[in-house]
C-alpha positions, 0 to 999 in steps of 0.5 A: 797917175803917171804915164809909163814914160814918166815912171821909166824916167823915174826909174832911170834917175833912181838907178843912176843914184844907186850906181853913183853910191849916193843911194839909201835903203829908201831909194832901193825900195823906191826903185823896186816899187817903181819897177813893179809899177811899170811892169804891172802897167804893161801886164808883165812880170819884172825880169829876174835879171833886173832884181839881180842888177839892183842887188848887185848895185846895192851890195857895192 
């Protein structure tokens, strides 16, 4: 199982791909899964503004 730091690093790399415009639907799903996994490990809910930011980047 990956550590929180490894999951966070994956999230940042995936978000960078989304922001660069090279993302596909698969990357969006990957980001969502990783984000949920990280917050589940911390015992918290993903902040709504994170989902809004993902949607904003996808719709560009």
